[in-house]
All heavy atoms as a GROMACS GRO file, in nm:
protein
  565
    1THR      N    1   0.073   3.536  -0.905
    1THR     CA    2   0.049   3.641  -0.809
    1THR      C    3   0.012   3.770  -0.880
    1THR      O    4   0.032   3.784  -1.001
    1THR     CB    5   0.171   3.664  -0.718
    1THR    OG1    6   0.275   3.719  -0.795
    1THR    CG2    7   0.215   3.537  -0.650
    2PHE      N    8  -0.037   3.866  -0.802
    2PHE     CA    9  -0.076   3.994  -0.862
    2PHE      C   10   0.046   4.074  -0.909
    2PHE      O   11   0.036   4.152  -1.002
    2PHE     CB   12  -0.159   4.076  -0.764
    2PHE     CG   13  -0.296   4.019  -0.744
    2PHE    CD1   14  -0.333   3.959  -0.626
    2PHE    CD2   15  -0.388   4.022  -0.848
    2PHE    CE1   16  -0.459   3.904  -0.610
    2PHE    CE2   17  -0.515   3.968  -0.834
    2PHE     CZ   18  -0.550   3.908  -0.713
    3LEU      N   19   0.162   4.052  -0.848
    3LEU     CA   20   0.283   4.122  -0.895
    3LEU      C   21   0.321   4.075  -1.035
    3LEU      O   22   0.360   4.155  -1.120
    3LEU     CB   23   0.398   4.100  -0.796
    3LEU     CG   24   0.384   4.171  -0.662
    3LEU    CD1   25   0.499   4.134  -0.570
    3LEU    CD2   26   0.376   4.321  -0.681
    4LYS      N   27   0.308   3.945  -1.060
    4LYS     CA   28   0.337   3.891  -1.193
    4LYS      C   29   0.235   3.945  -1.294
    4LYS      O   30   0.271   3.980  -1.407
    4LYS     CB   31   0.336   3.739  -1.192
    4LYS     CG   32   0.454   3.678  -1.122
    4LYS     CD   33   0.447   3.527  -1.127
    4LYS     CE   34   0.562   3.465  -1.050
    4LYS     NZ   35   0.555   3.318  -1.050
    5LEU      N   36   0.110   3.948  -1.255
    5LEU     CA   37   0.006   4.001  -1.343
    5LEU      C   38   0.033   4.147  -1.376
    5LEU      O   39   0.023   4.188  -1.492
    5LEU     CB   40  -0.131   3.985  -1.278
    5LEU     CG   41  -0.250   4.041  -1.356
    5LEU    CD1   42  -0.264   3.972  -1.491
    5LEU    CD2   43  -0.377   4.028  -1.275
    6ASN      N   44   0.070   4.227  -1.276
    6ASN     CA   45   0.102   4.367  -1.300
    6ASN      C   46   0.219   4.381  -1.396
    6ASN      O   47   0.219   4.469  -1.483
    6ASN     CB   48   0.134   4.439  -1.169
    6ASN     CG   49   0.011   4.494  -1.103
    6ASN    OD1   50  -0.099   4.487  -1.156
    6ASN    ND2   51   0.029   4.551  -0.986
    7ALA      N   52   0.321   4.296  -1.382
    7ALA     CA   53   0.437   4.300  -1.471
    7ALA      C   54   0.394   4.271  -1.615
    7ALA      O   55   0.441   4.337  -1.709
    7ALA     CB   56   0.544   4.203  -1.425
    8MET      N   57   0.304   4.175  -1.633
    8MET     CA   58   0.257   4.142  -1.768
    8MET      C   59   0.175   4.257  -1.826
    8MET      O   60   0.189   4.290  -1.944
    8MET     CB   61   0.174   4.013  -1.764
    8MET     CG   62   0.257   3.891  -1.734
    8MET     SD   63   0.173   3.729  -1.728
    8MET     CE   64   0.002   3.763  -1.734
    9VAL      N   65   0.090   4.318  -1.744
    9VAL     CA   66   0.009   4.430  -1.792
    9VAL      C   67   0.098   4.550  -1.826
    9VAL      O   68   0.077   4.617  -1.927
    9VAL     CB   69  -0.099   4.469  -1.688
    9VAL    CG1   70  -0.171   4.597  -1.728
    9VAL    CG2   71  -0.198   4.356  -1.670
   10LYS      N   72   0.200   4.574  -1.743
   10LYS     CA   73   0.293   4.684  -1.769
   10LYS      C   74   0.366   4.663  -1.902
   10LYS      O   75   0.381   4.755  -1.982
   10LYS     CB   76   0.393   4.696  -1.655
   10LYS     CG   77   0.485   4.816  -1.666
   10LYS     CD   78   0.572   4.828  -1.542
   10LYS     CE   79   0.656   4.953  -1.550
   10LYS     NZ   80   0.733   4.976  -1.427
   11GLN      N   81   0.409   4.539  -1.927
   11GLN     CA   82   0.478   4.508  -2.052
   11GLN      C   83   0.384   4.525  -2.172
   11GLN      O   84   0.421   4.582  -2.273
   11GLN     CB   85   0.532   4.366  -2.049
   11GLN     CG   86   0.604   4.327  -2.177
   11GLN     CD   87   0.658   4.185  -2.173
   11GLN    OE1   88   0.662   4.122  -2.069
   11GLN    NE2   89   0.700   4.135  -2.288
   12ALA      N   90   0.261   4.477  -2.158
   12ALA     CA   91   0.163   4.491  -2.266
   12ALA      C   92   0.133   4.638  -2.294
   12ALA      O   93   0.120   4.679  -2.410
   12ALA     CB   94   0.035   4.416  -2.232
   13ALA      N   95   0.124   4.718  -2.189
   13ALA     CA   96   0.100   4.862  -2.207
   13ALA      C   97   0.215   4.926  -2.283
   13ALA      O   98   0.193   5.004  -2.375
   13ALA     CB   99   0.081   4.929  -2.072
   14ALA      N  100   0.338   4.892  -2.245
   14ALA     CA  101   0.455   4.948  -2.313
   14ALA      C  102   0.457   4.907  -2.460
   14ALA      O  103   0.484   4.989  -2.548
   14ALA     CB  104   0.583   4.903  -2.243
   15GLU      N  105   0.428   4.781  -2.486
   15GLU     CA  106   0.428   4.733  -2.624
   15GLU      C  107   0.317   4.798  -2.707
   15GLU      O  108   0.330   4.815  -2.827
   15GLU     CB  109   0.413   4.581  -2.626
   15GLU     CG  110   0.535   4.508  -2.574
   15GLU     CD  111   0.514   4.358  -2.559
   15GLU    OE1  112   0.406   4.306  -2.594
   15GLU    OE2  113   0.608   4.292  -2.510
   16GLY      N  114   0.207   4.833  -2.642
   16GLY     CA  115   0.096   4.895  -2.712
   16GLY      C  116   0.099   5.046  -2.712
   16GLY      O  117   0.009   5.111  -2.764
   17GLY      N  118   0.203   5.104  -2.650
   17GLY     CA  119   0.216   5.249  -2.648
   17GLY      C  120   0.125   5.318  -2.548
   17GLY      O  121   0.097   5.436  -2.559
   18ALA      N  122   0.078   5.242  -2.448
   18ALA     CA  123  -0.010   5.299  -2.346
   18ALA      C  124   0.068   5.326  -2.218
   18ALA      O  125   0.172   5.264  -2.193
   18ALA     CB  126  -0.125   5.202  -2.316
   19GLU      N  127   0.018   5.417  -2.138
   19GLU     CA  128   0.080   5.446  -2.009
   19GLU      C  129   0.027   5.348  -1.905
   19GLU      O  130  -0.094   5.323  -1.897
   19GLU     CB  131   0.048   5.588  -1.966
   19GLU     CG  132   0.112   5.627  -1.834
   19GLU     CD  133   0.082   5.770  -1.794
   19GLU    OE1  134   0.029   5.846  -1.876
   19GLU    OE2  135   0.112   5.805  -1.679
   20PHE      N  136   0.116   5.292  -1.824
   20PHE     CA  137   0.079   5.200  -1.717
   20PHE      C  138   0.067   5.277  -1.587
   20PHE      O  139   0.156   5.355  -1.552
   20PHE     CB  140   0.184   5.091  -1.703
   20PHE     CG  141   0.162   4.999  -1.586
   20PHE    CD1  142   0.068   4.898  -1.592
   20PHE    CD2  143   0.235   5.015  -1.469
   20PHE    CE1  144   0.047   4.814  -1.485
   20PHE    CE2  145   0.216   4.931  -1.360
   20PHE     CZ  146   0.121   4.830  -1.368
   21VAL      N  147  -0.042   5.258  -1.515
   21VAL     CA  148  -0.059   5.318  -1.384
   21VAL      C  149  -0.056   5.206  -1.281
   21VAL      O  150  -0.136   5.113  -1.288
   21VAL     CB  151  -0.192   5.396  -1.373
   21VAL    CG1  152  -0.211   5.451  -1.232
   21VAL    CG2  153  -0.195   5.509  -1.474
   22ASP      N  154   0.035   5.214  -1.187
   22ASP     CA  155   0.048   5.112  -1.083
   22ASP      C  156  -0.062   5.134  -0.979
   22ASP      O  157  -0.058   5.228  -0.902
   22ASP     CB  158   0.185   5.121  -1.016
   22ASP     CG  159   0.203   5.020  -0.904
   22ASP    OD1  160   0.120   4.928  -0.891
   22ASP    OD2  161   0.301   5.034  -0.830
   23THR      N  162  -0.160   5.046  -0.980
   23THR     CA  163  -0.268   5.054  -0.882
   23THR      C  164  -0.242   4.960  -0.764
   23THR      O  165  -0.315   4.963  -0.665
   23THR     CB  166  -0.404   5.019  -0.944
   23THR    OG1  167  -0.402   4.885  -0.992
   23THR    CG2  168  -0.436   5.114  -1.059
   24TYR      N  169  -0.137   4.879  -0.775
   24TYR     CA  170  -0.106   4.780  -0.671
   24TYR      C  171  -0.059   4.847  -0.542
   24TYR      O  172  -0.098   4.808  -0.433
   24TYR     CB  173  -0.001   4.682  -0.722
   24TYR     CG  174   0.038   4.577  -0.621
   24TYR    CD1  175  -0.044   4.468  -0.597
   24TYR    CD2  176   0.157   4.587  -0.549
   24TYR    CE1  177  -0.009   4.372  -0.504
   24TYR    CE2  178   0.192   4.491  -0.456
   24TYR     CZ  179   0.108   4.384  -0.434
   24TYR     OH  180   0.142   4.289  -0.342
   25ALA      N  181   0.025   4.948  -0.554
   25ALA     CA  182   0.084   5.012  -0.435
   25ALA      C  183  -0.023   5.063  -0.339
   25ALA      O  184  -0.008   5.052  -0.217
   25ALA     CB  185   0.177   5.124  -0.478
   26ASP      N  186  -0.131   5.118  -0.392
   26ASP     CA  187  -0.237   5.173  -0.307
   26ASP      C  188  -0.327   5.066  -0.247
   26ASP      O  189  -0.416   5.097  -0.168
   26ASP     CB  190  -0.322   5.273  -0.386
   26ASP     CG  191  -0.244   5.399  -0.419
   26ASP    OD1  192  -0.153   5.436  -0.342
   26ASP    OD2  193  -0.274   5.461  -0.523
   27SER      N  194  -0.304   4.939  -0.283
   27SER     CA  195  -0.390   4.832  -0.231
   27SER      C  196  -0.327   4.756  -0.115
   27SER      O  197  -0.390   4.663  -0.062
   27SER     CB  198  -0.424   4.734  -0.344
   27SER     OG  199  -0.310   4.659  -0.382
   28HIS      N  200  -0.208   4.796  -0.072
   28HIS     CA  201  -0.143   4.726   0.039
   28HIS      C  202  -0.233   4.727   0.162
   28HIS      O  203  -0.291   4.829   0.196
   28HIS     CB  204  -0.007   4.790   0.071
   28HIS     CG  205   0.097   4.760  -0.031
   28HIS    ND1  206   0.179   4.651  -0.024
   28HIS    CD2  207   0.127   4.823  -0.146
   28HIS    CE1  208   0.258   4.648  -0.129
   28HIS    NE2  209   0.228   4.752  -0.206
   29GLY      N  210  -0.244   4.611   0.226
   29GLY     CA  211  -0.328   4.598   0.344
   29GLY      C  212  -0.474   4.569   0.313
   29GLY      O  213  -0.557   4.565   0.402
   30HIS      N  214  -0.505   4.550   0.184
   30HIS     CA  215  -0.642   4.524   0.143
   30HIS      C  216  -0.651   4.395   0.061
   30HIS      O  217  -0.736   4.382  -0.027
   30HIS     CB  218  -0.696   4.642   0.062
   30HIS     CG  219  -0.701   4.769   0.139
   30HIS    ND1  220  -0.805   4.800   0.224
   30HIS    CD2  221  -0.613   4.872   0.148
   30HIS    CE1  222  -0.782   4.918   0.281
   30HIS    NE2  223  -0.666   4.963   0.237
   31ASP      N  224  -0.563   4.300   0.091
   31ASP     CA  225  -0.558   4.175   0.016
   31ASP      C  226  -0.677   4.085   0.049
   31ASP      O  227  -0.755   4.112   0.140
   31ASP     CB  228  -0.426   4.102   0.043
   31ASP     CG  229  -0.406   4.077   0.191
   31ASP    OD1  230  -0.457   3.975   0.240
   31ASP    OD2  231  -0.341   4.160   0.257
   32VAL      N  232  -0.687   3.976  -0.024
   32VAL     CA  233  -0.800   3.884  -0.013
   32VAL      C  234  -0.812   3.821   0.126
   32VAL      O  235  -0.920   3.777   0.165
   32VAL     CB  236  -0.792   3.776  -0.123
   32VAL    CG1  237  -0.678   3.679  -0.095
   32VAL    CG2  238  -0.923   3.703  -0.140
   33CYS      N  239  -0.706   3.821   0.204
   33CYS     CA  240  -0.709   3.761   0.339
   33CYS      C  241  -0.768   3.856   0.444
   33CYS      O  242  -0.787   3.816   0.558
   33CYS     CB  243  -0.569   3.718   0.380
   33CYS     SG  244  -0.502   3.586   0.276
   34GLN      N  245  -0.795   3.979   0.408
   34GLN     CA  246  -0.850   4.076   0.503
   34GLN      C  247  -1.000   4.054   0.522
   34GLN      O  248  -1.064   3.982   0.446
   34GLN     CB  249  -0.822   4.218   0.455
   34GLN     CG  250  -0.677   4.250   0.436
   34GLN     CD  251  -0.596   4.230   0.564
   34GLN    OE1  252  -0.639   4.267   0.672
   34GLN    NE2  253  -0.480   4.169   0.551
   35LEU      N  254  -1.055   4.120   0.621
   35LEU     CA  255  -1.198   4.112   0.645
   35LEU      C  256  -1.276   4.159   0.522
   35LEU      O  257  -1.227   4.242   0.444
   35LEU     CB  258  -1.236   4.198   0.766
   35LEU     CG  259  -1.182   4.150   0.901
   35LEU    CD1  260  -1.212   4.254   1.008
   35LEU    CD2  261  -1.242   4.016   0.937
   36PRO      N  262  -1.398   4.109   0.502
   36PRO     CA  263  -1.476   4.145   0.383
   36PRO      C  264  -1.494   4.295   0.362
   36PRO      O  265  -1.501   4.340   0.248
   36PRO     CB  266  -1.611   4.077   0.408
   36PRO     CG  267  -1.580   3.963   0.496
   36PRO     CD  268  -1.466   4.011   0.585
   37THR      N  269  -1.499   4.372   0.470
   37THR     CA  270  -1.518   4.516   0.454
   37THR      C  271  -1.386   4.591   0.432
   37THR      O  272  -1.387   4.712   0.408
   37THR     CB  273  -1.588   4.574   0.578
   37THR    OG1  274  -1.511   4.542   0.694
   37THR    CG2  275  -1.729   4.519   0.592
   38VAL      N  276  -1.273   4.520   0.438
   38VAL     CA  277  -1.142   4.582   0.423
   38VAL      C  278  -1.078   4.546   0.288
   38VAL      O  279  -1.010   4.628   0.227
   38VAL     CB  280  -1.048   4.540   0.538
   38VAL    CG1  281  -0.908   4.595   0.520
   38VAL    CG2  282  -1.105   4.584   0.672
   39ARG      N  283  -1.100   4.425   0.241
   39ARG     CA  284  -1.031   4.378   0.121
   39ARG      C  285  -1.081   4.445  -0.007
   39ARG      O  286  -1.197   4.486  -0.015
   39ARG     CB  287  -1.041   4.226   0.110
   39ARG     CG  288  -1.181   4.173   0.090
   39ARG     CD  289  -1.177   4.022   0.082
   39ARG     NE  290  -1.311   3.968   0.081
   39ARG     CZ  291  -1.351   3.870   0.158
   39ARG    NH1  292  -1.268   3.813   0.243
   39ARG    NH2  293  -1.474   3.826   0.150
   40TYR      N  294  -0.990   4.455  -0.102
   40TYR     CA  295  -1.019   4.515  -0.231
   40TYR      C  296  -1.038   4.411  -0.341
   40TYR      O  297  -1.069   4.446  -0.454
   40TYR     CB  298  -0.905   4.608  -0.275
   40TYR     CG  299  -0.898   4.740  -0.203
   40TYR    CD1  300  -0.791   4.825  -0.226
   40TYR    CD2  301  -0.996   4.782  -0.114
   40TYR    CE1  302  -0.782   4.947  -0.163
   40TYR    CE2  303  -0.987   4.903  -0.050
   40TYR     CZ  304  -0.880   4.986  -0.076
   40TYR     OH  305  -0.871   5.107  -0.013
   41VAL      N  306  -1.017   4.285  -0.308
   41VAL     CA  307  -1.029   4.177  -0.406
   41VAL      C  308  -1.103   4.062  -0.339
   41VAL      O  309  -1.091   4.042  -0.218
   41VAL     CB  310  -0.890   4.134  -0.458
   41VAL    CG1  311  -0.806   4.073  -0.348
   41VAL    CG2  312  -0.901   4.041  -0.576
   42GLU      N  313  -1.182   3.992  -0.414
   42GLU     CA  314  -1.265   3.887  -0.357
   42GLU      C  315  -1.198   3.750  -0.363
   42GLU      O  316  -1.118   3.723  -0.452
   42GLU     CB  317  -1.400   3.880  -0.429
   42GLU     CG  318  -1.485   4.002  -0.404
   42GLU     CD  319  -1.517   4.025  -0.257
   42GLU    OE1  320  -1.531   3.927  -0.181
   42GLU    OE2  321  -1.530   4.142  -0.218
   43GLY      N  322  -1.233   3.667  -0.267
   43GLY     CA  323  -1.186   3.529  -0.262
   43GLY      C  324  -1.286   3.438  -0.332
   43GLY      O  325  -1.335   3.470  -0.439
   44LEU      N  326  -1.319   3.327  -0.267
   44LEU     CA  327  -1.406   3.228  -0.329
   44LEU      C  328  -1.553   3.243  -0.290
   44LEU      O  329  -1.634   3.158  -0.324
   44LEU     CB  330  -1.357   3.087  -0.293
   44LEU     CG  331  -1.218   3.053  -0.344
   44LEU    CD1  332  -1.176   2.914  -0.295
   44LEU    CD2  333  -1.211   3.061  -0.495
   45GLY      N  334  -1.588   3.347  -0.221
   45GLY     CA  335  -1.727   3.368  -0.180
   45GLY      C  336  -1.818   3.400  -0.298
   45GLY      O  337  -1.773   3.423  -0.410
   46VAL      N  338  -1.948   3.404  -0.270
   46VAL     CA  339  -2.046   3.431  -0.374
   46VAL      C  340  -2.090   3.577  -0.374
   46VAL      O  341  -2.125   3.631  -0.476
   46VAL     CB  342  -2.172   3.344  -0.354
   46VAL    CG1  343  -2.243   3.323  -0.485
   46VAL    CG2  344  -2.140   3.210  -0.292
   47LEU      N  345  -2.085   3.640  -0.255
   47LEU     CA  346  -2.129   3.778  -0.244
   47LEU      C  347  -2.018   3.866  -0.188
   47LEU      O  348  -1.941   3.824  -0.104
   47LEU     CB  349  -2.251   3.788  -0.151
   47LEU     CG  350  -2.378   3.724  -0.201
   47LEU    CD1  351  -2.485   3.730  -0.094
   47LEU    CD2  352  -2.427   3.790  -0.328
   48SER      N  353  -2.014   3.988  -0.235
   48SER     CA  354  -1.922   4.088  -0.183
   48SER      C  355  -2.003   4.187  -0.100
   48SER      O  356  -2.107   4.235  -0.146
   48SER     CB  357  -1.853   4.162  -0.298
   48SER     OG  358  -1.779   4.271  -0.248
   49VAL      N  359  -1.957   4.215   0.021
   49VAL     CA  360  -2.026   4.315   0.102
   49VAL      C  361  -1.984   4.457   0.064
   49VAL      O  362  -2.042   4.554   0.110
   49VAL     CB  363  -2.004   4.292   0.254
   49VAL    CG1  364  -2.061   4.157   0.295
   49VAL    CG2  365  -1.859   4.302   0.291
   50ASN      N  366  -1.882   4.469  -0.018
   50ASN     CA  367  -1.840   4.600  -0.069
   50ASN      C  368  -1.921   4.629  -0.194
   50ASN      O  369  -1.883   4.600  -0.304
   50ASN     CB  370  -1.690   4.600  -0.104
   50ASN     CG  371  -1.605   4.599   0.018
   50ASN    OD1  372  -1.615   4.689   0.099
   50ASN    ND2  373  -1.523   4.498   0.034
   51GLY      N  374  -2.032   4.686  -0.178
   51GLY     CA  375  -2.116   4.712  -0.294
   51GLY      C  376  -2.262   4.722  -0.259
   51GLY      O  377  -2.316   4.828  -0.264
   52PRO      N  378  -2.327   4.621  -0.212
   52PRO     CA  379  -2.298   4.478  -0.225
   52PRO      C  380  -2.317   4.431  -0.369
   52PRO      O  381  -2.388   4.494  -0.445
   52PRO     CB  382  -2.398   4.413  -0.130
   52PRO     CG  383  -2.512   4.508  -0.125
   52PRO     CD  384  -2.453   4.646  -0.148
   53ALA      N  385  -2.255   4.320  -0.401
   53ALA     CA  386  -2.260   4.269  -0.538
   53ALA      C  387  -2.223   4.122  -0.539
   53ALA      O  388  -2.180   4.066  -0.439
   53ALA     CB  389  -2.163   4.348  -0.625
   54ILE      N  390  -2.236   4.062  -0.655
   54ILE     CA  391  -2.189   3.925  -0.674
   54ILE      C  392  -2.036   3.930  -0.674
   54ILE      O  393  -1.976   4.014  -0.742
   54ILE     CB  394  -2.242   3.866  -0.806
   54ILE    CG1  395  -2.394   3.853  -0.799
   54ILE    CG2  396  -2.176   3.733  -0.836
   54ILE    CD1  397  -2.459   3.812  -0.928
   55ALA      N  398  -1.976   3.840  -0.598
   55ALA     CA  399  -1.830   3.836  -0.591
   55ALA      C  400  -1.773   3.758  -0.710
   55ALA      O  401  -1.828   3.656  -0.748
   55ALA     CB  402  -1.786   3.770  -0.461
   56VAL      N  403  -1.667   3.807  -0.766
   56VAL     CA  404  -1.595   3.737  -0.872
   56VAL      C  405  -1.457   3.706  -0.816
   56VAL      O  406  -1.378   3.799  -0.791
   56VAL     CB  407  -1.584   3.821  -1.001
   56VAL    CG1  408  -1.510   3.745  -1.108
   56VAL    CG2  409  -1.723   3.862  -1.049
   57PRO      N  410  -1.425   3.578  -0.791
   57PRO     CA  411  -1.297   3.542  -0.729
   57PRO      C  412  -1.177   3.604  -0.800
   57PRO      O  413  -1.171   3.607  -0.923
   57PRO     CB  414  -1.294   3.390  -0.738
   57PRO     CG  415  -1.438   3.351  -0.743
   57PRO     CD  416  -1.506   3.461  -0.820
   58ALA      N  417  -1.083   3.656  -0.720
   58ALA     CA  418  -0.957   3.715  -0.767
   58ALA      C  419  -0.977   3.841  -0.851
   58ALA      O  420  -0.889   3.881  -0.925
   58ALA     CB  421  -0.874   3.614  -0.843
   59HIS      N  422  -1.092   3.905  -0.837
   59HIS     CA  423  -1.119   4.030  -0.908
   59HIS      C  424  -1.151   4.140  -0.806
   59HIS      O  425  -1.199   4.112  -0.697
   59HIS     CB  426  -1.237   4.014  -1.003
   59HIS     CG  427  -1.203   3.940  -1.127
   59HIS    ND1  428  -1.187   3.804  -1.128
   59HIS    CD2  429  -1.179   3.982  -1.253
   59HIS    CE1  430  -1.156   3.765  -1.250
   59HIS    NE2  431  -1.149   3.871  -1.328
   60PRO      N  432  -1.128   4.265  -0.843
   60PRO     CA  433  -1.158   4.375  -0.751
   60PRO      C  434  -1.307   4.382  -0.719
   60PRO      O  435  -1.391   4.356  -0.804
   60PRO     CB  436  -1.116   4.500  -0.828
   60PRO     CG  437  -1.027   4.452  -0.936
   60PRO     CD  438  -1.070   4.313  -0.968
   61ASN      N  439  -1.338   4.417  -0.595
   61ASN     CA  440  -1.476   4.448  -0.558
   61ASN      C  441  -1.494   4.598  -0.578
   61ASN      O  442  -1.405   4.665  -0.633
   61ASN     CB  443  -1.506   4.401  -0.416
   61ASN     CG  444  -1.408   4.457  -0.314
   61ASN    OD1  445  -1.359   4.569  -0.328
   61ASN    ND2  446  -1.379   4.380  -0.211
   62SER      N  447  -1.606   4.653  -0.534
   62SER     CA  448  -1.629   4.796  -0.559
   62SER      C  449  -1.528   4.884  -0.485
   62SER      O  450  -1.487   4.989  -0.536
   62SER     CB  451  -1.772   4.836  -0.522
   62SER     OG  452  -1.796   4.814  -0.385
   63ALA      N  453  -1.484   4.841  -0.366
   63ALA     CA  454  -1.382   4.917  -0.294
   63ALA      C  455  -1.249   4.913  -0.369
   63ALA      O  456  -1.177   5.013  -0.376
   63ALA     CB  457  -1.365   4.864  -0.152
   64GLY      N  458  -1.217   4.798  -0.427
   64GLY     CA  459  -1.094   4.786  -0.506
   64GLY      C  460  -1.100   4.869  -0.632
   64GLY      O  461  -1.002   4.933  -0.671
   65ALA      N  462  -1.215   4.869  -0.699
   65ALA     CA  463  -1.232   4.951  -0.819
   65ALA      C  464  -1.220   5.099  -0.786
   65ALA      O  465  -1.158   5.176  -0.861
   65ALA     CB  466  -1.366   4.921  -0.885
   66ALA      N  467  -1.274   5.139  -0.671
   66ALA     CA  468  -1.263   5.280  -0.629
   66ALA      C  469  -1.117   5.316  -0.601
   66ALA      O  470  -1.072   5.426  -0.634
   66ALA     CB  471  -1.349   5.305  -0.505
   67SER      N  472  -1.042   5.222  -0.543
   67SER     CA  473  -0.900   5.246  -0.518
   67SER      C  474  -0.823   5.260  -0.649
   67SER      O  475  -0.737   5.347  -0.663
   67SER     CB  476  -0.841   5.132  -0.434
   67SER     OG  477  -0.702   5.148  -0.420
   68GLN      N  478  -0.856   5.174  -0.746
   68GLN     CA  479  -0.792   5.184  -0.878
   68GLN      C  480  -0.823   5.319  -0.942
   68GLN      O  481  -0.735   5.382  -1.002
   68GLN     CB  482  -0.838   5.070  -0.968
   68GLN     CG  483  -0.787   4.936  -0.924
   68GLN     CD  484  -0.848   4.822  -1.002
   68GLN    OE1  485  -0.961   4.832  -1.051
   68GLN    NE2  486  -0.775   4.713  -1.014
   69PHE      N  487  -0.945   5.363  -0.930
   69PHE     CA  488  -0.986   5.494  -0.983
   69PHE      C  489  -0.902   5.606  -0.922
   69PHE      O  490  -0.850   5.693  -0.992
   69PHE     CB  491  -1.134   5.517  -0.958
   69PHE     CG  492  -1.180   5.658  -0.984
   69PHE    CD1  493  -1.201   5.702  -1.113
   69PHE    CD2  494  -1.200   5.747  -0.879
   69PHE    CE1  495  -1.242   5.832  -1.138
   69PHE    CE2  496  -1.241   5.876  -0.903
   69PHE     CZ  497  -1.262   5.919  -1.032
   70ARG      N  498  -0.887   5.601  -0.788
   70ARG     CA  499  -0.807   5.705  -0.721
   70ARG      C  500  -0.662   5.701  -0.768
   70ARG      O  501  -0.599   5.806  -0.787
   70ARG     CB  502  -0.816   5.688  -0.570
   70ARG     CG  503  -0.952   5.724  -0.512
   70ARG     CD  504  -0.953   5.726  -0.360
   70ARG     NE  505  -0.918   5.597  -0.300
   70ARG     CZ  506  -1.002   5.501  -0.271
   70ARG    NH1  507  -1.132   5.516  -0.298
   70ARG    NH2  508  -0.962   5.388  -0.215
   71SER      N  509  -0.606   5.581  -0.789
   71SER     CA  510  -0.468   5.568  -0.836
   71SER      C  511  -0.452   5.631  -0.974
   71SER      O  512  -0.355   5.703  -1.000
   71SER     CB  513  -0.427   5.421  -0.843
   71SER     OG  514  -0.428   5.361  -0.716
   72VAL      N  515  -0.547   5.604  -1.062
   72VAL     CA  516  -0.541   5.660  -1.198
   72VAL      C  517  -0.557   5.812  -1.194
   72VAL      O  518  -0.486   5.884  -1.263
   72VAL     CB  519  -0.647   5.593  -1.289
   72VAL    CG1  520  -0.656   5.665  -1.423
   72VAL    CG2  521  -0.614   5.445  -1.310
   73MET      N  522  -0.648   5.860  -1.111
   73MET     CA  523  -0.667   6.005  -1.101
   73MET      C  524  -0.541   6.075  -1.049
   73MET      O  525  -0.507   6.184  -1.097
   73MET     CB  526  -0.788   6.038  -1.013
   73MET     CG  527  -0.920   6.003  -1.075
   73MET     SD  528  -0.947   6.076  -1.241
   73MET     CE  529  -0.955   6.250  -1.199
   74LYS      N  530  -0.471   6.011  -0.954
   74LYS     CA  531  -0.345   6.070  -0.905
   74LYS      C  532  -0.243   6.080  -1.018
   74LYS      O  533  -0.165   6.175  -1.023
   74LYS     CB  534  -0.288   5.987  -0.790
   74LYS     CG  535  -0.354   6.011  -0.657
   74LYS     CD  536  -0.276   5.955  -0.541
   74LYS     CE  537  -0.270   5.804  -0.544
   74LYS     NZ  538  -0.210   5.743  -0.423
   75ALA      N  539  -0.244   5.982  -1.107
   75ALA     CA  540  -0.150   5.984  -1.220
   75ALA      C  541  -0.188   6.090  -1.323
   75ALA      O  542  -0.101   6.150  -1.386
   75ALA     CB  543  -0.144   5.846  -1.286
   76LEU      N  544  -0.317   6.113  -1.339
   76LEU     CA  545  -0.366   6.210  -1.438
   76LEU      C  546  -0.359   6.353  -1.389
   76LEU      O  547  -0.333   6.446  -1.465
   76LEU     CB  548  -0.509   6.178  -1.478
   76LEU     CG  549  -0.531   6.050  -1.555
   76LEU    CD1  550  -0.680   6.025  -1.576
   76LEU    CD2  551  -0.460   6.055  -1.690
   77VAL      N  552  -0.385   6.372  -1.259
   77VAL     CA  553  -0.389   6.506  -1.201
   77VAL      C  554  -0.286   6.511  -1.088
   77VAL      O  555  -0.319   6.486  -0.973
   77VAL     CB  556  -0.530   6.539  -1.147
   77VAL    CG1  557  -0.537   6.682  -1.097
   77VAL    CG2  558  -0.636   6.511  -1.250
   78PRO      N  559  -0.161   6.541  -1.122
   78PRO     CA  560  -0.055   6.542  -1.019
   78PRO      C  561  -0.072   6.652  -0.916
   78PRO      O  562  -0.132   6.750  -0.932
   78PRO     CB  563   0.072   6.561  -1.098
   78PRO     CG  564   0.036   6.594  -1.237
   78PRO     CD  565  -0.110   6.575  -1.252
   0.00000   0.00000   0.00000
């Protein structure tokens, strides 16, 4: 699951001396089961309507990447 992946990334960041920014919290309600224009991560489709672009399964689409950007900016500029 994405929670396990986040835990692994957080641990790797700590071990490497990097700061971890939790981008998961801001993605609630935008999971892969949502409508194509709402979700931040792609399922098994070939195209993403958020972009539009080629879909990569289990990876953020452009809306998801924009959400991650906003999460990081909130951490950098309190």
